[in-house]
C-alpha positions in Angstrom: 64.7 59.6 -48.4 61.1 60.9 -48.6 60.5 64.5 -47.8 58.6 63.7 -44.4 61.6 61.5 -43.7 64.2 64.3 -44.1 62.4 66.5 -41.6 62.1 63.6 -39.2 65.8 62.8 -39.7 66.9 66.4 -38.8 64.9 66.2 -35.6 66.4 62.7 -34.9 70.0 63.8 -35.8 69.8 66.5 -33.1 69.3 63.7 -30.5 72.1 61.4 -31.7 74.7 60.3 -29.3 78.2 61.6 -30.7 79.9 58.3 -30.0 77.6 55.8 -31.6 75.8 58.2 -33.9 72.7 55.9 -33.9 69.4 57.5 -33.0 68.0 56.4 -29.6 65.2 53.8 -29.3 62.5 56.4 -29.1 63.8 58.4 -32.1 63.9 55.1 -34.1 60.3 54.3 -33.3 59.2 57.8 -34.1 61.0 57.7 -37.4 59.4 54.3 -38.5 56.0 55.6 -37.5 56.5 58.8 -39.6 57.3 56.5 -42.5 54.1 54.6 -41.6 55.8 51.3 -41.7 55.4 48.2 -39.7 58.3 47.0 -37.6 58.5 44.0 -40.0 58.8 46.2 -43.1 61.0 48.8 -41.5 63.6 46.6 -40.0 63.7 43.9 -42.7 65.5 46.4 -44.9 68.5 46.2 -42.4 68.2 42.4 -42.2 66.5 42.5 -38.9 63.7 40.5 -37.7 60.6 42.2 -36.3 61.3 40.8 -32.8 64.8 42.3 -33.0 63.5 45.5 -34.3 61.1 45.7 -31.5 63.9 45.1 -28.9 65.9 47.9 -30.4 62.9 50.3 -30.2 62.6 49.3 -26.6 66.3 50.4 -25.9 68.0 47.1 -26.2 71.6 47.2 -27.6 72.0 47.5 -31.4 74.9 45.3 -32.8 77.7 47.3 -34.6 76.8 46.0 -38.2 73.2 47.2 -37.8 74.4 50.4 -36.1 76.6 51.2 -39.2 73.7 50.4 -41.6 71.3 52.8 -39.7 74.0 55.6 -39.5 74.6 55.2 -43.3 70.8 55.3 -43.9 70.0 58.2 -41.5 72.9 60.1 -43.2 71.5 59.7 -46.6 74.5 57.7 -47.9 72.5 54.6 -48.6 68.8 54.6 -49.6 66.0 52.2 -49.4 66.6 51.0 -52.8 70.3 50.2 -51.8 69.3 48.2 -49.2 66.6 46.2 -51.0 68.9 45.6 -53.8 71.6 44.2 -51.6 69.0 42.1 -49.7 68.0 40.4 -53.1 71.5 40.0 -54.3 72.5 36.2 -54.2 75.1 35.1 -51.9 78.3 33.2 -53.3 78.1 29.7 -53.4 80.5 28.1 -50.7 83.3 25.8 -52.0 84.3 22.9 -49.9 87.9 22.7 -49.0 89.8 19.3 -49.5 91.7 17.9 -46.6 95.0 19.4 -48.0 93.2 22.8 -47.8 93.6 23.7 -51.6 90.0 25.0 -51.9 89.0 22.5 -54.7 85.2 22.0 -54.9 84.2 18.7 -53.2 83.2 16.9 -56.4 86.8 17.2 -57.6 88.2 15.8 -54.1 87.6 12.2 -54.9 89.6 12.2 -58.3 92.3 14.2 -56.8 92.7 11.6 -53.8 92.6 8.8 -56.3 95.7 10.1 -58.2 97.5 11.6 -55.3 100.1 9.2 -53.6 
């Protein structure tokens, strides 16, 4: 995190609920403003749209996966670079499952059914 972010984090960390350990909505908004980032830029690193980020900053509930990412981010366990690399990483290609459930790619299904009794 940047130097100004560390000071902001220490202030925010004192206001964190011990149960959820996620900063409250006002602290999230203040932290984003200290970083001088738009809602779109700040929240996109967590895979969140600007609209959802705005709702979180207004006090709406944060889903557990996002809350975990926020906690790891504010605890300094993951960085901006980690989040951006994870976002750019390609997803695995899905494999179609044949009717028998063997996980064989769909292109091979036809030849298997032709041979199978």
